[in-house]
C-alpha positions in Angstrom: 0.0 0.0 0.0 2.7 2.3 -1.1 0.4 5.3 -1.8 -0.4 5.4 1.9 3.2 4.7 3.0 4.4 7.6 0.9 2.1 10.0 2.8 2.8 8.5 6.3 6.6 8.5 5.7 6.4 12.1 4.5 4.6 13.1 7.7 7.2 11.4 9.9 10.1 12.9 8.0 8.7 16.4 8.3 8.0 15.7 12.0 11.7 15.0 12.5 13.2 17.6 10.3 10.9 20.4 11.0 10.8 21.4 7.4 8.1 21.8 4.8 7.5 19.2 2.2 8.2 20.5 -1.2 5.7 19.9 -4.0 6.7 17.1 -6.5 6.3 17.4 -10.2 3.4 15.4 -11.5 3.2 13.8 -15.0 -0.2 12.7 -16.4 -1.4 10.7 -19.2 -3.0 12.9 -21.9 -6.7 12.4 -21.8 -9.0 11.1 -19.0 -7.5 8.7 -16.5 -10.9 7.2 -15.7 -12.5 4.4 -17.7 -16.1 4.6 -18.9 -17.5 1.4 -20.6 -20.7 -0.3 -21.5 -20.5 -4.1 -21.3 -22.8 -7.0 -21.4 -22.6 -10.0 -19.0 -25.1 -12.3 -20.7 -28.5 -10.6 -20.4 -27.2 -8.1 -17.9 -26.2 -4.6 -19.2 -23.6 -2.7 -17.2 -22.5 0.9 -17.5 -19.1 0.8 -15.7 -17.1 3.7 -14.4 -13.6 3.0 -13.0 -12.0 5.9 -11.3 -8.4 4.9 -11.3 -5.9 6.0 -8.5 -3.2 8.6 -9.2 -0.6 6.6 -7.1 0.2 2.9 -7.5 -0.5 0.9 -5.3 -3.7 2.7 -4.8 -7.5 2.3 -4.6 -9.7 2.4 -7.7 -13.4 3.3 -7.2 -15.8 1.2 -9.2 -19.3 2.4 -10.1 -21.9 0.3 -12.0 -25.3 1.1 -13.2 -27.2 -2.0 -14.4 -30.0 -2.4 -16.9 -31.5 -5.3 -18.9 -32.2 -8.4 -16.7 -32.6 -7.7 -13.0 -29.3 -8.0 -11.0 -29.1 -9.4 -7.5 -25.4 -9.3 -6.8 -22.1 -8.0 -8.4 -18.7 -9.1 -7.3 -15.5 -7.5 -8.6 -11.8 -8.5 -8.7 -8.6 -6.9 -10.1 -6.7 -9.2 -12.4 -3.6 -8.6 -14.6 -4.5 -8.7 -18.2 -1.7 -11.1 -19.2 0.8 -13.4 -17.6 0.6 -16.2 -15.1 -1.2 -14.1 -12.5 -4.1 -13.6 -14.9 -4.8 -17.3 -14.4 -5.2 -17.0 -10.7 -7.6 -14.1 -9.9 -8.0 -13.1 -6.2 -11.2 -13.6 -4.2 -13.7 -11.1 -5.5 -15.3 -8.3 -3.4 -19.0 -7.8 -3.3 -20.2 -4.4 -4.5 -22.5 -2.3 -2.4 -26.0 -1.8 -3.7 -27.4 1.7 -3.3 -30.4 1.6 -0.9 -32.1 4.4 -2.8 -31.3 3.2 -6.3 -31.2 -0.6 -6.6 -29.6 -0.5 -10.1 -26.5 1.4 -8.8 -23.5 -0.4 -7.3 -20.2 0.9 -5.9 -17.0 -0.8 -4.7 -13.3 -0.2 -4.2 -10.3 -2.3 -5.4 -6.6 -2.1 -4.7 -4.5 -1.8 -7.9 -1.2 -3.1 -6.6 1.2 -2.5 -9.6 1.4 -0.4 -12.7 0.5 -2.1 -16.0 -2.5 -3.5 -17.9 -5.2 -4.7 -15.6 -8.8 -5.6 -15.9 -11.7 -5.4 -13.5 -13.6 -8.7 -13.6 -17.3 -8.6 -12.9 -19.3 -11.7 -11.6 -22.9 -10.8 -12.0 -25.8 -12.9 -10.5 -29.5 -12.5 -10.9 -32.7 -14.3 -11.9 -31.3 -14.9 -15.4 -28.3 -16.8 -14.0 -24.6 -16.2 -13.4 -22.4 -14.4 -16.0 -19.0 -12.7 -16.2 -17.6 -9.6 -17.9 -14.4 -7.6 -17.8 -13.3 -4.0 -18.4 -9.6 -3.3 -19.1 -8.0 -0.7 -16.8 -4.5 0.9 -17.5 -3.0 1.4 -14.0 -0.3 3.9 -13.7 1.2 6.3 -11.2 0.4 9.8 -12.4 1.9 11.8 -9.5 3.5 11.8 -6.1 1.6 12.9 -3.0 2.5 16.2 -1.3 1.8 17.7 2.1 -0.1 20.9 2.8 2.2 23.7 4.0 0.2 24.3 7.2 0.3 20.7 8.2 4.1 20.5 7.5 4.7 23.6 9.7 2.6 22.2 12.5 4.3 18.8 12.4 7.7 20.4 12.1 7.2 22.4 15.3 5.9 19.3 17.1 9.0 17.4 15.9 11.3 20.1 17.2 9.5 20.1 20.5 9.9 16.3 20.8 13.6 16.5 20.0 14.2 19.2 22.7 12.0 17.2 25.1 14.1 14.0 24.5 17.3 15.9 25.1 15.9 17.3 28.3 14.9 13.8 29.5 18.5 12.6 28.9 19.9 15.6 30.9 17.5 15.0 33.8 18.4 11.3 33.9 22.2 12.0 34.0 21.8 14.8 36.6 19.2 13.4 39.0 19.0 9.6 38.6 21.4 8.7 41.4 20.8 11.6 43.8 19.4 10.8 47.2 16.0 12.3 48.0 16.4 16.0 48.8 20.0 16.2 47.6 21.1 19.0 45.3 23.1 18.1 42.1 26.7 19.2 42.1 28.2 21.5 39.5 30.0 18.4 38.0 26.7 16.6 37.6 25.2 19.6 36.0 28.1 19.8 33.6 27.7 16.1 32.7 24.0 16.5 32.2 24.6 19.4 29.8 27.1 17.4 27.8 24.8 14.4 27.7 21.9 16.5 26.6 24.0 18.0 23.7 25.3 14.6 22.7 21.7 13.2 22.6 20.5 16.1 20.5 23.5 15.5 18.1 22.6 11.8 17.8 19.0 12.6 17.1 20.0 15.1 14.4 22.3 12.4 12.9 19.3 10.0 12.8 17.1 12.6 11.2 19.8 13.4 8.6 20.2 9.7 7.8 16.4 9.3 7.5 16.3 12.3 5.2 19.0 10.9 2.9 17.2 7.5 2.8 13.9 9.2 2.1 15.3 11.3 -0.8 16.5 8.1 -2.4 13.2 6.3 -1.9 11.2 9.3 -3.1 13.3 9.7 -6.2 12.9 5.9 -6.9 9.1 6.3 -6.7 9.1 9.5 -8.8 11.1 7.7 -11.5 8.1 5.3 -11.9 5.6 8.1 -12.5 4.1 7.4 -15.9 5.9 8.8 -18.9 4.5 8.0 -22.3 6.7 7.0 -25.2 8.4 9.9 -26.9 7.5 10.8 -30.5 9.9 12.5 -32.8 8.0 13.8 -35.9 9.5 15.0 -39.1 7.8 16.2 -42.3 9.4 16.2 -45.8 7.1 17.3 -48.5 3.8 15.7 -47.4 5.6 12.6 -46.0 5.1 12.4 -42.2 7.5 10.3 -40.2 6.7 9.6 -36.5 9.6 7.9 -34.7 8.5 6.4 -31.4 11.3 6.1 -28.8 10.7 3.8 -25.9 11.2 5.3 -22.4 13.2 2.1 -21.5 13.9 0.5 -24.9 13.3 -3.2 -25.2 12.7 -3.5 -21.4 10.0 -3.4 -18.8 9.8 -0.9 -15.9 10.0 -2.1 -12.3 6.3 -2.9 -12.1 6.6 -5.1 -15.2 4.5 -3.3 -17.9 5.9 -3.0 -21.4 7.7 0.2 -22.4 8.6 -1.2 -25.8 8.1 0.6 -29.1 7.9 -2.7 -31.0 4.9 -4.6 -29.5 1.9 -2.7 -30.8 -1.3 -4.5 -31.8 -4.1 -3.3 -34.0 -7.1 -1.5 -32.7 -10.0 -1.3 -35.1 -7.7 -2.6 -37.8 -4.9 0.0 -37.3 -1.8 0.1 -35.2 -2.2 3.9 -34.7 -5.2 6.2 -34.7 -3.8 9.7 -35.2 -5.7 12.9 -34.6 -4.1 16.0 -36.0 -5.8 19.2 -34.8 -4.7 22.7 -35.9 -3.8 24.8 -33.0 -4.8 27.1 -31.3 -8.1 27.7 -33.1 -9.0 24.0 -33.5 -10.4 24.8 -36.9 -9.1 21.8 -38.8 -9.1 18.2 -37.6 -7.9 15.0 -39.3 -8.4 11.4 -38.2 -5.5 9.5 -39.9 -3.9 6.1 -39.8 -0.1 5.9 -40.3 1.4 2.6 -41.2 4.3 0.9 -39.4 7.4 1.1 -41.6 9.8 -0.3 -39.1 10.4 -0.7 -35.4 8.8 2.2 -33.8 8.5 4.1 -37.1 5.1 5.2 -38.3 4.8 6.8 -41.7 2.1 8.2 -44.1 1.5 10.7 -46.9 -0.5 13.5 -45.5 -3.6 14.7 -47.4 -4.1 18.3 -48.3 -4.2 20.3 -45.0 -4.4 24.0 -44.2 -1.1 25.4 -43.2 -0.3 25.9 -39.5 0.8 24.1 -36.3 -0.9 20.8 -35.6 -1.0 19.0 -32.3 -0.8 15.2 -32.9 -2.5 12.6 -30.6 -1.6 9.1 -31.6 -3.5 6.2 -29.9 -1.6 2.9 -29.7 -2.1 -0.4 -27.8 0.7 -2.6 -26.5 0.5 -6.4 -26.8 -0.5 -6.7 -23.1 -3.5 -4.4 -23.7 -1.9 -1.3 -22.2 -3.0 1.8 -24.2 -1.1 5.0 -24.7 -1.8 8.4 -26.3 1.4 9.6 -27.9 1.7 13.4 -28.5 3.8 15.6 -30.7 3.5 18.8 -32.8 4.2 19.4 -36.5 4.2 22.5 -38.7 2.4 22.1 -42.0 3.9 24.6 -44.5 1.8 26.7 -46.8 1.3 25.2 -50.2 2.1 21.6 -49.2 1.1 19.3 -52.0 -1.1 16.8 -50.1 -2.4 13.6 -51.4 -6.0 12.3 -51.4 -7.7 11.5 -48.1 -7.6 7.8 -47.3 -10.8 5.7 -47.5 -10.8 5.2 -43.8 -9.5 8.7 -42.8 -11.7 11.6 -42.0 -11.4 15.4 -41.9 -13.4 18.4 -40.6 -13.0 22.2 -40.9 -15.2 23.8 -38.1 -15.2 27.5 -37.3 -12.3 28.7 -35.2 -12.7 28.8 -31.4 -12.6 32.6 -31.5 -15.9 32.7 -33.5 -17.8 31.6 -30.4 -19.4 28.4 -29.1 -20.8 25.9 -31.5 -24.3 24.7 -30.8 -26.0 21.4 -30.6 -26.6 21.1 -34.3 -23.8 21.0 -36.9 -24.4 21.3 -40.7 -22.1 19.1 -42.8 -20.8 19.9 -46.3 -23.2 17.6 -48.1 -26.3 19.0 -46.4 -26.6 16.3 -43.7 -26.9 17.5 -40.1 -25.4 16.0 -37.0 -27.3 16.7 -33.7 -26.1 16.3 -30.1 -28.8 15.6 -27.6 -26.8 17.4 -25.0 -27.9 17.6 -21.4 -28.9 21.0 -20.1 -25.9 21.0 -17.7 -22.6 19.0 -18.1 -20.4 18.7 -15.0 -16.9 17.4 -14.6 -16.2 13.9 -13.2 -19.7 12.7 -14.0 -20.4 9.7 -16.2 -22.7 10.3 -19.2 -23.8 8.4 -22.3 -23.7 11.3 -24.9 -26.1 10.7 -27.8 -25.6 12.0 -31.3 -27.9 11.6 -34.4 -27.3 12.0 -38.1 -30.1 13.6 -40.2 -30.4 13.8 -43.9 -30.9 17.1 -45.8 -34.7 16.8 -45.2 -34.2 16.6 -41.5 -35.1 12.9 -41.3 -33.1 10.1 -39.7 -30.4 9.1 -42.1 -31.1 5.6 -43.5 -27.9 4.9 -45.4 -25.7 4.4 -42.3 -22.5 2.3 -42.5 -19.9 1.2 -39.9 -16.9 3.4 -39.6 -13.8 1.4 -38.7 -16.1 -1.4 -37.5 -18.1 0.8 -35.2 -21.2 3.0 -35.4 -19.0 6.0 -34.8 -15.8 7.5 -33.2 -15.5 10.5 -30.9 -12.7 12.7 -29.7 -13.2 14.9 -26.6 -10.5 17.6 -26.5 -10.1 20.4 -24.0 -9.4 23.7 -25.7 -6.3 24.4 -23.5 -4.8 21.1 -24.7 -4.7 19.4 -21.2 -7.1 16.6 -22.0 -7.7 14.3 -25.0 -9.8 11.2 -25.2 -10.6 9.1 -28.3 -13.7 7.0 -27.4 -16.1 4.5 -29.0 -19.8 3.6 -28.6 -18.8 0.9 -26.1 -16.7 3.3 -24.1 -13.2 4.8 -23.6 -11.3 1.5 -23.5 -9.4 0.4 -26.6 -11.2 -2.4 -28.5 -8.0 -4.5 -28.6 -7.8 -4.3 -24.8 -11.5 -5.2 -24.5 -10.9 -8.3 -26.6 -8.1 -9.4 -24.4 -10.3 -8.8 -21.3 -13.1 -10.8 -22.8 -10.9 -13.8 -23.4 -9.2 -13.7 -20.0 -12.6 -13.5 -18.3 -13.9 -16.5 -20.2 -16.2 -14.5 -22.4 -16.2 -16.2 -25.8 -18.1 -13.4 -27.5 -15.2 -12.1 -29.5 -13.6 -15.4 -30.4 -10.1 -13.9 -30.3 -7.0 -15.6 -29.0 -4.9 -14.3 -26.1 -1.9 -14.4 -28.4 -3.3 -11.8 -30.8 -1.2 -10.9 -33.8 0.0 -7.4 -34.5 -2.5 -7.0 -37.3 -6.0 -8.4 -37.1 -9.5 -7.6 -38.4 -12.1 -6.1 -36.0 -15.6 -7.5 -35.9 -17.8 -5.6 -38.3 -21.5 -4.9 -38.0 -23.6 -7.1 -40.2 -27.0 -5.5 -39.4 -28.3 -2.1 -40.5 -27.1 0.7 -38.3 -29.2 3.3 -36.5 -28.6 6.9 -37.2 -28.0 7.4 -33.5 -24.8 6.6 -31.6 -23.9 6.9 -27.8 -20.5 7.5 -26.3 -19.9 6.8 -22.6 -17.6 9.5 -21.2 -17.0 11.8 -18.3 -15.1 15.1 -18.6 -12.0 15.1 -16.3 -12.1 18.8 -15.4 -14.2 22.0 -15.9 -13.6 24.2 -18.9 -14.4 24.5 -22.6 -14.1 21.3 -24.8 -14.4 20.7 -28.5 -16.0 17.4 -29.5 -15.3 15.7 -32.8 -17.8 13.0 -33.9 -17.3 10.7 -36.9 -20.2 8.8 -38.5 -20.4 7.2 -41.9 -23.2 7.0 -44.5 -23.2 6.0 -48.2 -19.4 5.8 -48.3 -19.0 9.3 -46.8 -17.3 9.8 -43.4 -18.8 12.9 -41.7 -17.1 14.9 -39.0 -19.5 16.8 -36.7 -18.1 19.3 -34.3 -19.6 20.6 -31.1 -18.5 22.8 -28.2 -19.4 22.4 -24.5 -18.7 24.3 -21.4 -18.2 21.9 -18.6 -19.1 23.1 -15.1 
């Protein structure tokens, strides 16, 4: 339970030193750290929210809203996604059912190491017993700090204890062997003073040694705070080259999760989903799919793009199911001769942010309209199922819908200050490749995929006609303005609807 130990040790050290704890630099994964997912356990439908801890080991809070068949009991367990430990899950904990809302359950789980985990759900009810799993990337995002007022208080108390201990040593040397009523001699007083000073020096030495030990331990923990793989972009003509450099090449960090740049698996048929957004006005967006040309080397010919600085967000998934969003920037020069847009790529050119907030209806170039059934109020750290609809030029539900990359749609939620990015799907925010691993490890045969998934694989495609409506489970991580990009496909055309929202 290192997250707690870090805090407790920090308190004890400040207690002894009488100094203030300095804030530690925190590194965070771009996008939302929490997981929002809709899963099915047989006839039971679960809307799962996993609020992951910022320190590892740490406690994840699990929230479940059930629908479909009536649920009597839900038990949860944290299980590594791959490896020998995945075959030996711990005893599950029973989730607490809300007394005021029988369909709502809550629970807590310890995530004991960084890496690719899953939360396994055992669901029981009148329809029988079924299992499901949701992948959870566990990572230390920060170190814990102490409030200045608490540090000052503990420091003063620590100094008081040190002085008190020195006084106790002085009293013992001066008075311990005196007869009742006798007065200590000057020699005894001198010895008491020397003993008191020596005891204080010894305590200072212990404190100094503890401080040195703690600095090493704290630095060791800080070195394990999550750092994504580094991307080094270059652009020659319209040829984009993204070189991915592993944080610890060809190795694993101390908690055992992969840091390789050569173990990617396909998600929705592609090894990387790249969003390129023109900054700072966010008035051009491209959803692209570079190809892997060599170890850690993604390349593609860019389509025609307006000139400017683009922020790049590249989603990849490691073989153990651990997802990452890799970030970089690239400057597109004026007059760049771009190629055609790929058949599975998408683009959008919304009005710039400075023109004001976009509404709940977005008119597309071919006359179609995308509509967001947005709640009246959207608050941070709240789970939603955001619904979007595609209408034809006559305002009727589009009837020529097609899957886009195997799904009814794709969404990107981007904060306008660049601090949050999340690429999500109708099932939720977890990568589909990770979901398929979780399905297999939990005994769910619905996907039919092997645990030893190849680097390239086809995603299951929809065989039935699609609705013109799609929902995306998501929760905004912090207040502020966000721009939302929604991709849906009809009659061979990939549409990109764009919306703005102010999150309270």
